[in-house]
DOTI-496262 format. One record per residue (C-alpha): residue number from 1; x, y, z. Coordinates in nm, 4 decimals. Example, Ala and Ser with C-alpha at 12.3 -4.5 7.8 and 13.67 -1.06 7.14 Angstrom:
2
1,1.2300,-0.4500,0.7800
2,1.3670,-0.1060,0.7140
***
This chain:
700
1,-2.5890,-1.0685,1.2340
2,-2.8795,-0.9216,1.4233
3,-2.8865,-0.5457,1.4628
4,-2.9893,-0.5832,1.8283
5,-2.6294,-0.6796,1.9065
6,-2.5751,-0.3027,1.8998
7,-2.7602,-0.1650,2.1990
8,-2.7736,0.1663,2.3783
9,-2.9544,0.4967,2.3667
10,-2.7092,0.6803,2.1413
11,-2.8711,0.8446,1.8413
12,-2.6776,0.8553,1.5143
13,-2.5750,1.1950,1.3775
14,-2.8007,1.3169,1.0976
15,-2.5891,1.5190,0.8585
16,-2.7620,1.8280,0.7289
17,-2.8714,1.8005,0.3666
18,-2.7470,2.0840,0.1492
19,-2.8231,1.9610,-0.2037
20,-2.5781,2.0407,-0.4810
21,-2.6907,1.9563,-0.8348
22,-2.4471,1.8623,-1.1106
23,-2.4993,1.7773,-1.4764
24,-2.2391,1.5919,-1.6838
25,-2.2939,1.4328,-2.0250
26,-2.6664,1.4975,-1.9911
27,-2.6897,1.3099,-1.6624
28,-2.7990,1.4950,-1.3484
29,-2.6899,1.3909,-1.0024
30,-2.7598,1.5391,-0.6613
31,-2.5092,1.5452,-0.3775
32,-2.6758,1.6276,-0.0467
33,-2.3568,1.6003,0.1553
34,-2.0979,1.7671,-0.0680
35,-2.0592,2.0397,0.1945
36,-1.8478,1.7967,0.3991
37,-1.5693,1.8567,0.1454
38,-1.3752,2.1477,0.2954
39,-1.3167,2.4254,0.0437
40,-0.9764,2.4783,0.2055
41,-0.8801,2.1098,0.2001
42,-0.5242,2.1897,0.0901
43,-0.4779,2.3992,0.4033
44,-0.6347,2.1293,0.6209
45,-0.3738,1.8820,0.4951
46,-0.1020,2.1084,0.6301
47,-0.2873,2.2319,0.9396
48,-0.5912,2.0291,1.0561
49,-0.6897,2.3074,1.2982
50,-0.8268,2.5182,1.0101
51,-1.1066,2.2699,0.9341
52,-1.4452,2.4443,0.9271
53,-1.6342,2.4272,1.2565
54,-1.9481,2.2633,1.1132
55,-1.7483,1.9860,0.9462
56,-1.5407,1.9253,1.2587
57,-1.8534,1.9117,1.4738
58,-2.0093,1.6513,1.2458
59,-1.6983,1.4289,1.2401
60,-1.6671,1.4511,1.6178
61,-2.0353,1.3589,1.6566
62,-1.9748,1.0558,1.4351
63,-1.6797,0.9552,1.6518
64,-1.8897,0.9868,1.9658
65,-2.1650,0.7715,1.8158
66,-1.9161,0.5054,1.7092
67,-1.7663,0.4977,2.0565
68,-2.1107,0.4651,2.2166
69,-2.2190,0.1732,1.9987
70,-1.8869,-0.0054,2.0415
71,-1.8642,0.0677,2.4157
72,-1.9463,-0.2926,2.5055
73,-1.6341,-0.4029,2.3160
74,-1.3965,-0.1836,2.5169
75,-1.2678,-0.4804,2.7158
76,-1.2413,-0.6916,2.4012
77,-1.0454,-0.4181,2.2251
78,-0.8046,-0.4035,2.5167
79,-0.7674,-0.7817,2.5079
80,-0.7106,-0.7825,2.1323
81,-0.4540,-0.5044,2.1652
82,-0.2678,-0.6975,2.4372
83,-0.2701,-1.0143,2.2268
84,-0.1404,-0.8422,1.9142
85,0.1218,-0.6471,2.1067
86,0.2286,-0.9702,2.2773
87,0.3166,-1.1173,1.9381
88,0.5593,-0.8340,1.8628
89,0.9155,-0.8579,1.9854
90,0.9462,-0.5180,2.1484
91,1.3242,-0.4896,2.1214
92,1.3292,-0.6273,1.7683
93,1.5827,-0.5372,1.5026
94,1.6417,-0.6045,1.1358
95,1.9414,-0.7932,0.9997
96,2.1819,-0.5105,0.9082
97,2.2749,-0.4937,0.5392
98,2.6367,-0.4361,0.4392
99,2.7456,-0.1363,0.2345
100,3.1217,-0.0945,0.2296
101,3.2632,-0.0384,0.5796
102,2.9180,-0.0127,0.7396
103,2.6069,-0.2256,0.7772
104,2.2741,-0.0431,0.8045
105,1.9555,-0.1510,0.9792
106,1.6772,-0.0557,1.2161
107,1.6008,-0.1525,1.5737
108,1.3377,-0.0904,1.8390
109,1.3579,-0.0529,2.2142
110,1.1090,-0.2137,2.4505
111,0.8011,0.0068,2.4656
112,0.9194,0.2206,2.1755
113,0.6722,0.3178,1.9039
114,0.9189,0.4324,1.6395
115,1.2175,0.2665,1.4709
116,1.5779,0.3659,1.5344
117,1.8151,0.3894,1.2396
118,2.1462,0.2232,1.3255
119,2.4667,0.1155,1.1590
120,2.7366,-0.1283,1.2594
121,3.1057,-0.0791,1.1946
122,3.3329,-0.3568,1.0696
123,3.3996,-0.4599,1.4270
124,3.0281,-0.5073,1.4946
125,2.9872,-0.2056,1.7214
126,2.6462,-0.0373,1.6905
127,2.6102,0.3347,1.6209
128,2.2745,0.5086,1.6657
129,2.1988,0.7433,1.3775
130,1.8377,0.8541,1.4330
131,1.6155,0.7772,1.7308
132,1.2554,0.7775,1.6063
133,1.1036,0.7930,1.9533
134,1.3131,1.0979,2.0348
135,1.2142,1.2681,1.7098
136,0.8451,1.1919,1.7710
137,0.8462,1.3315,2.1239
138,0.6065,1.6230,2.1631
139,0.4416,1.5676,1.8236
140,0.0826,1.4534,1.7838
141,0.1836,1.2574,1.4747
142,0.5189,1.1352,1.3441
143,0.6095,0.8955,1.0645
144,0.9478,0.8250,0.9090
145,0.9777,0.8652,0.5337
146,1.2737,0.7400,0.3368
147,1.6327,0.7435,0.4610
148,1.9316,0.7560,0.2281
149,2.2934,0.7546,0.3402
150,2.5372,0.9356,0.1150
151,2.7851,0.7324,-0.0919
152,3.0718,0.8438,0.1339
153,2.8630,0.7550,0.4448
154,2.9171,1.1084,0.5743
155,2.5531,1.2200,0.5774
156,2.2087,1.0689,0.6277
157,1.9155,1.2179,0.4371
158,1.6010,1.1359,0.6287
159,1.2387,1.2386,0.5885
160,0.9455,1.2700,0.8250
161,0.5765,1.3577,0.8124
162,0.4305,1.5264,1.1204
163,0.0703,1.5738,0.9980
164,-0.0246,1.2453,0.8307
165,-0.0751,1.4338,0.5047
166,0.2401,1.2932,0.3381
167,0.4057,1.6306,0.2975
168,0.7516,1.5177,0.4053
169,1.0350,1.7300,0.5388
170,1.3858,1.6154,0.4447
171,1.6692,1.6795,0.6906
172,2.0379,1.5892,0.6714
173,2.2168,1.4367,0.9688
174,2.5843,1.4120,1.0485
175,2.6200,1.0524,1.1724
176,2.9233,1.1380,1.3844
177,2.7835,1.4346,1.5771
178,2.4216,1.3186,1.5640
179,2.3138,1.6701,1.4676
180,2.1121,1.7820,1.1669
181,2.2662,2.0353,0.9315
182,2.0997,2.3650,0.8600
183,1.9781,2.2303,0.5244
184,1.6084,2.1420,0.5510
185,1.3607,2.0908,0.2659
186,0.9839,2.0962,0.3143
187,0.6885,1.9747,0.1055
188,0.8709,1.6812,-0.0510
189,0.7519,1.3356,-0.1501
190,0.9799,1.1793,0.1110
191,1.2270,1.0051,-0.1199
192,1.5343,1.1154,-0.3100
193,1.8868,1.0142,-0.4038
194,2.2470,1.1327,-0.3820
195,2.4994,1.2258,-0.6473
196,2.8202,1.0216,-0.6525
197,3.0195,1.2960,-0.4784
198,2.7755,1.3121,-0.1835
199,2.7472,1.6863,-0.2396
200,2.4079,1.6969,-0.4131
201,2.0676,1.5512,-0.3278
202,1.7869,1.5074,-0.5814
203,1.4257,1.5169,-0.4611
204,1.0698,1.5909,-0.5738
205,0.8650,1.8744,-0.4292
206,0.4876,1.8506,-0.3977
207,0.2713,2.1304,-0.5339
208,-0.0428,2.2751,-0.3723
209,-0.2451,1.9835,-0.5082
210,-0.0044,1.7333,-0.3508
211,0.1548,1.6262,-0.6797
212,0.5282,1.5649,-0.7317
213,0.5532,1.7981,-1.0286
214,0.9117,1.9243,-0.9942
215,1.2488,1.7561,-0.9426
216,1.5171,1.9659,-0.7727
217,1.8890,1.9337,-0.7018
218,1.9973,2.0511,-0.3604
219,2.3633,2.1467,-0.3192
220,2.4668,2.0641,0.0367
221,2.5276,2.3700,0.2505
222,2.3023,2.5971,0.0475
223,1.9498,2.7234,0.1077
224,1.6632,2.5128,-0.0240
225,1.5302,2.8298,-0.1882
226,1.8350,2.8221,-0.4160
227,1.7816,2.4615,-0.5278
228,1.8071,2.4058,-0.9025
229,1.5009,2.2871,-1.0941
230,1.6151,1.9789,-1.2861
231,1.2901,1.8634,-1.4433
232,0.9267,1.9767,-1.4381
233,0.6396,1.7459,-1.5289
234,0.3576,1.9555,-1.6698
235,0.1098,1.6715,-1.7192
236,-0.0847,1.6383,-1.3895
237,-0.1608,1.2777,-1.4777
238,0.1930,1.1560,-1.4074
239,0.3811,1.0737,-1.0882
240,0.7537,1.1473,-1.0650
241,1.0417,1.0304,-0.8487
242,1.4206,1.0021,-0.8441
243,1.6305,0.6949,-0.7768
244,1.9609,0.5414,-0.8731
245,2.0742,0.2320,-1.0577
246,2.2155,-0.0479,-0.8429
247,2.5592,0.0235,-0.9886
248,2.5397,0.3836,-0.8666
249,2.6360,0.5071,-1.2114
250,2.3114,0.6824,-1.2987
251,2.0419,0.8880,-1.1308
252,1.7085,0.7854,-1.2789
253,1.4139,1.0221,-1.3123
254,1.1095,0.7975,-1.3211
255,0.7830,0.9376,-1.4607
256,0.4726,0.7192,-1.4816
257,0.1027,0.6752,-1.4452
258,-0.0757,0.3399,-1.4187
259,-0.0012,0.2322,-1.7765
260,0.2726,0.4532,-1.9227
261,0.6264,0.5394,-1.8155
262,0.9247,0.7476,-1.9158
263,1.2790,0.7624,-1.7743
264,1.5629,1.0122,-1.7925
265,1.9238,0.9505,-1.6890
266,2.1798,1.1773,-1.5228
267,2.5339,1.0465,-1.4715
268,2.5809,1.0321,-1.0940
269,2.9359,1.1649,-1.1404
270,2.7971,1.4693,-1.3269
271,2.5074,1.5960,-1.1139
272,2.4701,1.9192,-1.3105
273,2.4448,1.7419,-1.6469
274,2.1272,1.7686,-1.8515
275,1.8978,1.4642,-1.8145
276,1.9071,1.2234,-2.1110
277,1.5867,1.0601,-2.2309
278,1.5803,0.6804,-2.2519
279,1.2530,0.6308,-2.4388
280,0.9764,0.8845,-2.4896
281,0.6447,0.7970,-2.3291
282,0.4035,0.5967,-2.5395
283,0.0582,0.5322,-2.4028
284,0.0423,0.1788,-2.2672
285,0.4189,0.1189,-2.2725
286,0.5899,0.0734,-1.9354
287,0.9564,0.0277,-1.8570
288,1.2017,0.0444,-1.5668
289,1.5802,0.0541,-1.5687
290,1.8871,-0.0884,-1.4026
291,2.2477,-0.0817,-1.5255
292,2.5739,-0.2754,-1.5179
293,2.8931,-0.2314,-1.7167
294,2.7561,0.0388,-1.9445
295,2.4526,-0.1725,-2.0367
296,2.0951,-0.0875,-1.9423
297,1.8742,-0.3774,-1.8358
298,1.5178,-0.2698,-1.9051
299,1.2013,-0.4393,-1.7807
300,0.9231,-0.3553,-2.0275
301,0.5917,-0.4566,-2.1815
302,0.6863,-0.3064,-2.5174
303,0.6022,-0.4941,-2.8379
304,0.3060,-0.6726,-2.6871
305,0.4994,-0.8272,-2.3957
306,0.1939,-0.8134,-2.1713
307,0.3610,-1.0049,-1.8866
308,0.6871,-0.8144,-1.9432
309,1.0286,-0.9058,-2.0722
310,1.3834,-0.7832,-2.0077
311,1.5823,-0.6171,-2.2841
312,1.9275,-0.4618,-2.2982
313,2.0548,-0.1396,-2.4555
314,2.3814,0.0569,-2.4485
315,2.3699,0.3211,-2.1772
316,2.5058,0.5790,-2.4237
317,2.2440,0.4916,-2.6884
318,1.9405,0.3824,-2.4883
319,1.6632,0.4399,-2.7440
320,1.4111,0.1637,-2.8241
321,1.5700,0.1088,-3.1632
322,1.8652,-0.0424,-2.9730
323,1.6643,-0.2667,-2.7395
324,1.7561,-0.6356,-2.7633
325,1.5586,-0.9122,-2.5926
326,1.7466,-1.0862,-2.3125
327,1.4674,-1.2545,-2.1153
328,1.1863,-1.2979,-2.3674
329,0.8187,-1.2561,-2.2970
330,0.6434,-1.5693,-2.1742
331,0.2634,-1.5424,-2.1461
332,0.1462,-1.6202,-1.7942
333,0.4867,-1.5529,-1.6349
334,0.4695,-1.2013,-1.4971
335,0.8092,-1.0416,-1.4311
336,0.7426,-0.8092,-1.1371
337,1.0827,-0.6509,-1.0747
338,1.4504,-0.6884,-1.1569
339,1.7906,-0.5851,-1.0222
340,2.1380,-0.6098,-1.1711
341,2.4615,-0.6770,-0.9852
342,2.8186,-0.7043,-1.1063
343,2.7807,-1.0676,-1.2154
344,2.4112,-1.1477,-1.1922
345,2.0676,-1.0382,-1.3057
346,1.7902,-1.1104,-1.0563
347,1.4222,-1.1076,-1.1373
348,1.1165,-1.1499,-0.9177
349,0.8358,-1.3109,-1.1121
350,0.4983,-1.4726,-1.0567
351,0.3666,-1.7794,-1.2359
352,0.0567,-1.9833,-1.1531
353,-0.0198,-1.7271,-0.8837
354,0.3007,-1.7862,-0.6855
355,0.6157,-1.5703,-0.6710
356,0.9717,-1.6899,-0.7290
357,1.3209,-1.5457,-0.7596
358,1.5281,-1.6314,-1.0681
359,1.9052,-1.5723,-1.0892
360,2.0782,-1.5288,-1.4268
361,2.4571,-1.5313,-1.4524
362,2.5574,-1.2459,-1.6808
363,2.8689,-1.4191,-1.8090
364,2.6972,-1.7138,-1.9783
365,2.3212,-1.6712,-1.9270
366,2.2886,-1.9715,-1.6941
367,1.9671,-1.9453,-1.4879
368,1.8278,-2.1047,-1.1742
369,1.5307,-2.0370,-0.9463
370,1.5171,-2.0415,-0.5681
371,1.2669,-2.3149,-0.4800
372,0.9967,-2.3184,-0.2098
373,0.7637,-2.5919,-0.0918
374,0.4387,-2.4544,0.0525
375,0.1194,-2.4269,-0.1526
376,0.0695,-2.0586,-0.0689
377,0.3415,-1.8226,0.0485
378,0.4807,-1.4711,0.0328
379,0.8213,-1.3780,-0.1014
380,1.0010,-1.0471,-0.0524
381,1.3133,-0.9400,-0.2411
382,1.5362,-0.7067,-0.0386
383,1.8346,-0.7312,-0.2720
384,2.1579,-0.5722,-0.1521
385,2.3015,-0.2277,-0.0916
386,2.6237,-0.3147,-0.2728
387,2.6715,-0.3685,-0.6463
388,2.9845,-0.5835,-0.6518
389,2.8399,-0.8713,-0.4529
390,2.7178,-1.2270,-0.4979
391,2.4957,-1.2140,-0.1882
392,2.1352,-1.0933,-0.1952
393,1.8645,-1.1028,0.0695
394,1.5078,-1.2239,0.0553
395,1.2260,-1.2906,0.2998
396,0.9833,-1.5812,0.3052
397,0.6650,-1.6442,0.4982
398,0.3285,-1.8128,0.4674
399,0.0019,-1.7642,0.6488
400,0.1286,-2.0086,0.9151
401,0.5060,-1.9580,0.8883
402,0.6639,-1.6504,1.0540
403,0.8849,-1.4386,0.8312
404,1.2292,-1.5825,0.7657
405,1.5150,-1.3646,0.6417
406,1.7748,-1.5339,0.4212
407,2.1009,-1.4326,0.2621
408,2.1515,-1.6119,-0.0680
409,2.4834,-1.6608,-0.2464
410,2.4039,-1.6398,-0.6172
411,2.7311,-1.8103,-0.7133
412,2.7295,-2.1074,-0.4722
413,2.3458,-2.1250,-0.4449
414,2.3749,-2.1490,-0.0680
415,2.1020,-1.9895,0.1428
416,2.1748,-1.8793,0.4974
417,1.8929,-1.8204,0.7455
418,1.9737,-1.4913,0.9156
419,1.6588,-1.4396,1.1203
420,1.3227,-1.5959,1.2010
421,1.0474,-1.3662,1.3203
422,0.9946,-1.4157,1.6919
423,0.6450,-1.4341,1.8380
424,0.7108,-1.3701,2.2083
425,0.3690,-1.4894,2.3242
426,0.4197,-1.8129,2.1340
427,0.3176,-1.9546,1.7984
428,0.3091,-2.3167,1.6852
429,0.2538,-2.3467,1.3077
430,0.1359,-2.7046,1.3658
431,-0.1820,-2.5664,1.5262
432,-0.2898,-2.4028,1.1999
433,-0.3750,-2.5042,0.8456
434,-0.3272,-2.2925,0.5358
435,-0.4407,-2.3727,0.1867
436,-0.5425,-2.2205,-0.1437
437,-0.8769,-2.2916,-0.3070
438,-1.0429,-2.1511,-0.6174
439,-1.3815,-1.9881,-0.6658
440,-1.5622,-2.0025,-0.9972
441,-1.6318,-1.6476,-1.1171
442,-1.9427,-1.5549,-1.3131
443,-1.7549,-1.5944,-1.6414
444,-1.5826,-1.9179,-1.5396
445,-1.2469,-1.7719,-1.4301
446,-1.0894,-1.9419,-1.1304
447,-1.0287,-1.6901,-0.8505
448,-0.7658,-1.7923,-0.5924
449,-0.8473,-1.7733,-0.2225
450,-0.5698,-1.8052,0.0369
451,-0.6921,-1.8989,0.3816
452,-0.5781,-1.9958,0.7281
453,-0.7636,-2.1446,1.0244
454,-0.6921,-2.3474,1.3335
455,-0.6830,-2.7165,1.2641
456,-0.9535,-2.7709,1.5244
457,-1.1922,-2.5189,1.3658
458,-1.5021,-2.7059,1.2412
459,-1.5413,-2.6754,0.8648
460,-1.9129,-2.7425,0.8625
461,-2.0307,-2.3911,0.7814
462,-2.0510,-2.2810,1.1429
463,-1.7221,-2.0886,1.1564
464,-1.7225,-1.7126,1.1078
465,-1.4958,-1.5806,0.8329
466,-1.3148,-1.2558,0.7716
467,-1.2793,-1.2194,0.3946
468,-1.0253,-0.9591,0.2836
469,-1.0118,-0.8109,-0.0658
470,-0.8375,-0.5344,-0.2616
471,-0.8216,-0.5803,-0.6391
472,-0.6876,-0.2583,-0.7936
473,-0.3735,-0.1007,-0.9444
474,-0.2288,-0.4434,-1.0241
475,-0.1388,-0.4967,-0.6582
476,-0.1210,-0.8629,-0.5604
477,-0.2041,-0.9355,-0.1965
478,0.0556,-1.1815,-0.0594
479,-0.0333,-1.4873,0.1450
480,0.2055,-1.3727,0.4167
481,0.2330,-1.4260,0.7906
482,0.0085,-1.1854,0.9798
483,0.0361,-1.1942,1.3577
484,-0.2668,-0.9683,1.3981
485,-0.5144,-1.1970,1.2234
486,-0.4267,-1.4790,1.4645
487,-0.6464,-1.3027,1.7196
488,-0.9437,-1.3768,1.4953
489,-0.8235,-1.7215,1.3918
490,-0.7758,-1.8243,1.7542
491,-1.1387,-1.7221,1.8160
492,-1.2573,-1.9642,1.5522
493,-1.2494,-1.7440,1.2425
494,-1.1391,-1.8591,0.9021
495,-0.9202,-1.5770,0.7686
496,-0.9329,-1.5595,0.3887
497,-0.7831,-1.3415,0.1158
498,-0.9740,-1.3128,-0.2127
499,-0.7210,-1.2649,-0.4948
500,-0.9744,-1.0924,-0.7199
501,-0.9168,-0.9460,-1.0640
502,-0.7679,-0.5985,-1.0648
503,-0.4515,-0.7288,-0.8971
504,-0.1727,-0.9126,-1.0802
505,-0.2095,-1.2313,-0.8779
506,-0.2430,-1.4367,-1.1985
507,-0.0491,-1.2141,-1.4375
508,-0.1012,-0.8848,-1.6151
509,-0.4212,-1.0044,-1.7822
510,-0.5672,-1.0526,-1.4332
511,-0.5091,-0.6817,-1.3770
512,-0.6536,-0.5737,-1.7114
513,-0.9650,-0.7820,-1.6481
514,-1.0353,-0.5793,-1.3323
515,-0.9969,-0.2184,-1.4454
516,-1.1763,0.0424,-1.6572
517,-1.4746,-0.1117,-1.8384
518,-1.3977,-0.4498,-1.6772
519,-1.3937,-0.3177,-1.3204
520,-1.7088,-0.5010,-1.2186
521,-1.5186,-0.8305,-1.2358
522,-1.3431,-0.7222,-0.9158
523,-1.6737,-0.7048,-0.7325
524,-1.8355,-1.0183,-0.8697
525,-1.5118,-1.2123,-0.8067
526,-1.5285,-1.1156,-0.4399
527,-1.8902,-1.2264,-0.4151
528,-1.7959,-1.5536,-0.5867
529,-1.5257,-1.6065,-0.3232
530,-1.7793,-1.5518,-0.0459
531,-2.0100,-1.8043,-0.2091
532,-1.7289,-2.0564,-0.2550
533,-1.6256,-2.0355,0.1096
534,-1.9853,-2.1069,0.2094
535,-2.0258,-2.3869,-0.0454
536,-1.7055,-2.5559,0.0740
537,-1.8123,-2.5426,0.4393
538,-1.5506,-2.2991,0.5578
539,-1.8290,-2.0629,0.6651
540,-2.1825,-1.9678,0.5656
541,-2.3715,-1.6613,0.4479
542,-2.4466,-1.4396,0.7414
543,-2.1173,-1.5472,0.9028
544,-1.8836,-1.3583,0.6680
545,-1.7332,-1.0220,0.7640
546,-1.5940,-0.8424,0.4578
547,-1.2838,-0.6266,0.5016
548,-1.0968,-0.3935,0.2682
549,-0.9150,-0.0619,0.2698
550,-0.8591,0.2253,0.0255
551,-0.9491,0.0844,-0.3187
552,-1.0426,-0.2284,-0.1249
553,-1.2782,-0.0043,0.0711
554,-1.4457,0.0818,-0.2587
555,-1.4868,-0.2931,-0.3090
556,-1.6591,-0.3060,0.0297
557,-1.8976,-0.0283,-0.0715
558,-1.9896,-0.2003,-0.3963
559,-2.0550,-0.5461,-0.2487
560,-2.2615,-0.3821,0.0262
561,-2.4848,-0.2409,-0.2466
562,-2.4925,-0.5582,-0.4567
563,-2.5443,-0.8327,-0.1990
564,-2.5825,-0.6882,0.1501
565,-2.7406,-1.0091,0.2848
566,-2.4219,-1.2038,0.2104
567,-2.2346,-1.0412,0.4971
568,-2.2624,-1.0285,0.8738
569,-2.0700,-0.7018,0.8710
570,-1.8470,-0.4859,0.6535
571,-1.5257,-0.3074,0.7536
572,-1.4207,-0.0332,0.5101
573,-1.0956,0.1409,0.6017
574,-1.0180,0.4743,0.4296
575,-1.2673,0.3645,0.1631
576,-1.2595,0.5105,-0.1875
577,-1.6380,0.5225,-0.2134
578,-1.7153,0.8538,-0.3864
579,-1.5519,0.7384,-0.7081
580,-1.7489,0.9434,-0.9593
581,-1.7175,1.2787,-0.7816
582,-1.3478,1.2205,-0.7145
583,-1.2699,1.1286,-1.0759
584,-1.4576,1.4428,-1.1828
585,-1.2459,1.6650,-0.9538
586,-0.9146,1.7211,-1.1295
587,-0.7827,1.9375,-0.8444
588,-0.7484,1.6362,-0.6142
589,-0.3988,1.4859,-0.5814
590,-0.4591,1.1476,-0.7404
591,-0.7391,1.2163,-0.9883
592,-0.5513,1.2830,-1.3166
593,-0.2937,1.0046,-1.2547
594,-0.5749,0.7585,-1.1895
595,-0.7862,0.8146,-1.4982
596,-0.6040,0.5234,-1.6691
597,-0.7202,0.3008,-1.3820
598,-1.0851,0.4057,-1.3575
599,-1.1578,0.6124,-1.6671
600,-1.1982,0.9852,-1.7260
601,-1.5622,1.0839,-1.6643
602,-1.4878,1.4457,-1.7567
603,-1.3970,1.3635,-2.1169
604,-1.5836,1.0366,-2.1726
605,-1.9583,0.9840,-2.1385
606,-1.8962,0.6081,-2.1466
607,-1.6485,0.6290,-1.8580
608,-1.8927,0.8500,-1.6671
609,-2.1726,0.5971,-1.7105
610,-1.9482,0.3030,-1.6172
611,-1.8172,0.4644,-1.2975
612,-2.1636,0.5867,-1.1983
613,-2.2977,0.2331,-1.2369
614,-2.0845,0.1024,-0.9489
615,-1.9626,0.4059,-0.7484
616,-2.0699,0.3095,-0.3941
617,-2.1903,0.6553,-0.2930
618,-2.3969,0.6944,-0.6086
619,-2.5506,0.3474,-0.5817
620,-2.6682,0.3619,-0.2189
621,-3.0364,0.2712,-0.2157
622,-3.3276,0.1928,0.0141
623,-3.2408,-0.1596,0.1246
624,-3.1288,-0.3346,0.4403
625,-2.7518,-0.3147,0.4814
626,-2.5432,-0.5147,0.7279
627,-2.3609,-0.3309,1.0082
628,-2.0846,-0.1197,0.8542
629,-1.7730,0.0322,1.0114
630,-1.5968,0.2988,0.8053
631,-1.2583,0.4354,0.9139
632,-1.1110,0.7628,0.7842
633,-0.8126,0.9943,0.8362
634,-0.8631,1.3704,0.8425
635,-0.5346,1.4519,0.6652
636,-0.5511,1.1657,0.4147
637,-0.4426,1.2972,0.0695
638,-0.5212,0.9665,-0.1041
639,-0.8787,0.9006,0.0059
640,-1.0012,1.2296,0.1446
641,-1.1941,1.2158,0.4718
642,-1.5161,1.3444,0.3128
643,-1.5603,1.0316,0.0984
644,-1.6418,0.7968,0.3898
645,-1.8181,1.0808,0.5753
646,-2.0549,1.1430,0.2833
647,-2.1055,0.7700,0.2254
648,-2.2003,0.7044,0.5864
649,-2.4399,1.0009,0.5868
650,-2.6180,0.8789,0.2739
651,-2.6281,0.5168,0.3917
652,-2.7832,0.6184,0.7192
653,-3.0432,0.8389,0.5476
654,-3.1493,0.5835,0.2854
655,-3.1099,0.2360,0.4335
656,-3.3892,0.0289,0.5772
657,-3.3557,-0.1920,0.8836
658,-3.1837,-0.1297,1.2132
659,-2.8227,-0.2284,1.1394
660,-2.5947,0.0620,1.2377
661,-2.3478,0.2443,1.0173
662,-2.0445,0.3717,1.2077
663,-1.7719,0.6189,1.1150
664,-1.4420,0.6560,1.2972
665,-1.2284,0.9486,1.1792
666,-0.8741,0.9770,1.3094
667,-0.8539,1.3536,1.3561
668,-0.4748,1.3493,1.3674
669,-0.3687,1.1030,1.0964
670,-0.3937,1.0269,0.7261
671,-0.4205,0.7301,0.4932
672,-0.2062,0.4886,0.6925
673,-0.3702,0.5651,1.0267
674,-0.1708,0.5962,1.3466
675,0.2044,0.6016,1.2897
676,0.3384,0.4211,1.5957
677,0.3743,0.0433,1.5767
678,0.1583,-0.0056,1.8885
679,-0.0734,0.2919,1.8275
680,-0.1730,0.1305,1.4994
681,-0.2817,-0.1811,1.6893
682,-0.5560,0.0148,1.8646
683,-0.7140,0.0755,1.5234
684,-0.6800,-0.2910,1.4260
685,-0.8357,-0.3855,1.7598
686,-1.1399,-0.1701,1.6826
687,-1.1885,-0.3352,1.3425
688,-1.1423,-0.6842,1.4813
689,-1.3775,-0.6154,1.7748
690,-1.6363,-0.5068,1.5194
691,-1.5795,-0.8343,1.3318
692,-1.6208,-1.0410,1.6496
693,-1.9345,-0.8471,1.7453
694,-2.1026,-0.8719,1.4061
695,-2.0157,-1.2407,1.3797
696,-2.2119,-1.2947,1.6996
697,-1.9236,-1.4283,1.9089
698,-1.8702,-1.3626,2.2771
699,-1.6985,-1.0284,2.3351
700,-1.3928,-1.1668,2.5035
***
C-alpha cells in the first residue's frame, strides 16, 4: 500500500502532550495523552453530554480528519452498504420456538432497524409483544437486552440500553394490553430470571464501576427501591448473573471470572429461600449446572479434566464429595456446553477443531452424534424452551453455506429443516470455495486458517486478503456464513480467519497457550498465518489487510508494532491497546475480573514486565506503520474510548513515513457500535472501504 492513495489537504489532529509520569515495580513510564481519559468517565457512560470540552473537541477533530481522508470512498461506502443491505431479508423472522401454549420468536418489517418480539398461539395466529422500532423512536441509541417471559406467560420482562453503555433498564409488559407495568428497574446487567410463580424476578444491578456486584429479587407490583438483596459479591474480580435450570426447578446464581466459578441454587418454587452453595470457589476450577429429576448435571474441569467432563450429584447434596463422573474427560475433546431435558443429555463439543452435537439417552446411556460433511463449518445450539421434549434446535452454516435452522428429534434421530437463510440479492455457493489450511507457528504448532474466496480468484499471490483474528478469553471464531464479507470476496479478496492460540479452537490447551505469560503466541500465530497465506499463493505481503476488534484490536496493535511491513493496512475496532494502564486501573469495569486473563501488574512485577513487553500503546516506536483505521465508541464500558484515542495520538507523533492513522469515534454508541441492523452496516462499509483502498483496488 502506498501512502499517496490517501490524498487531500487535511491535516491530522495533533493531540496536546500533557506528560504524566508513573513508577511501578521500579519501572518508570510516561503517558503524554492520559488526559484523554475523562475523570468523570462513569458519568459520561450515563450521559455523554458531560464529556469535557477539550476531549470532545479532540475526538470531533479526529472524526473530521478521518472523514476527509476517506472522502474519496464515499461512493464506495454507499455501494458496499447497498450490497450488504441487499443480502438481508428485510421482513425476516426467526422460526418460533414452542413453550407450552405459545411459540416465541422475533420478526422484522421491511425498512425496520429493530426486531419485534412476537408469539404465536396454538392456532398459528401472531401476537405482537414488543415493537423495537416503536421503542427506539425518538432515541439517539436503542438496543434490546434480554427478554424473558414469565412461566405463566402473563408478563414479559424486557431490557433496553439507550446510551450504548450497557446500563440496561428492565421493564415488564402485559402481553395482552401491550402496556408496561409501573415496575421499572434501572442500572441492570440486562438479564434475569423468573420464580416459578411468576411473581418474582431476579436480576443483577451494576455498581458505579459497571460491575454486577449485587443480585436482587423484585416482587411484582412493588417499587424497585424495596427489592430484596439476595446475594452480594464483594470480590471485584468476579462477574455474576442469574439463570434457571432447563427443568425450571432451580434458579442458579452464577459467579465466575476467567478461570474460577461458583454456583448457588434457589428452589424456583421458594423464591425467598436462602441460596444453597453447590461447590465453593477454588482457583482454576470451573463448573456449570443443569438439572433433571433431582440430579445435577455438572460440566467441570475439576480433577485435572482440562477439556472438561460431565459429572452428576444429588440436587439436595451437591457438594464435590458427591460428584460422580458421567461423561469422562477425554484429552483433546473440549466439551463447550451442555443441556439436560427430561430424557436426554445434550452436549456441544469440539474435537480436531470442529464442533459437534452429541445426544445421550438418560435411560441407558446410549449416545450418538449429529454428523456434518463440510471441512469447515459453524454449529449453533439453540436447544429448546421446554424441558419435557425430544425436539431440540440447532443451526448450521459454513463460509459458503447460508445458515440453516433444523429441528432435531433426539429419539427418532430425524432432522427437519425449518429455515434456510435467504439472500435476496442472490447467492450461489457454487461460485465460492472454502477450505481450511494450517500455518506452522514459531514453535511448530499447526494454526488453523479458515478461508473463502471466489472460485475464479487467482491464487498466484496477486489477490488481496483480509485476515481476521481474535485469540483471547477462550473464544473460538466460527467458520460461519457472513453475508457482509462477500462484498470483499466478490471484489477479489481472499477472506481468512486465523484461529490463533488464546481461543479454544483446538481445545482448552489452545486457550492456555495464548494467555498470561504465553500471550505472545497469539501474536506470532497471527503473523505465521499471514506468512502461510503468502507462501501458499493465496495472497502476498503488502496485499494483506489485518482486521480485529476488542481483544482482537489489541492483536492488531501488537502485529503493527512487530511486523508493520507485512500488512497493506490494519483495521482495529474498539481496540484494547492500552493494556498495561488498563490492567493497572482497578476502578475500570473489567480490570479485576480480567487479571486471570492478562496478569495483575499491580501485584506482580513479572506480570507488569510481560504486559509492558507487548502492550501496543507502550510499544509504539519510530518506524513506518501501514495505514491504520481505529474505531471507538464513546460510551464503551469494555474498551474505553480513550484507549484508541491515546494509541492513535502516540502513533501519529512517533511513526515515520506518510501512511495515515485514522480514528473514528461513534459519539453516540458503545462497544458494539450502532444498534440498528442497517445502521451497523454503515460502520462495516467504512472498514471495508478502508480495506479496498489500502489494498489498492478501484474504489467501486
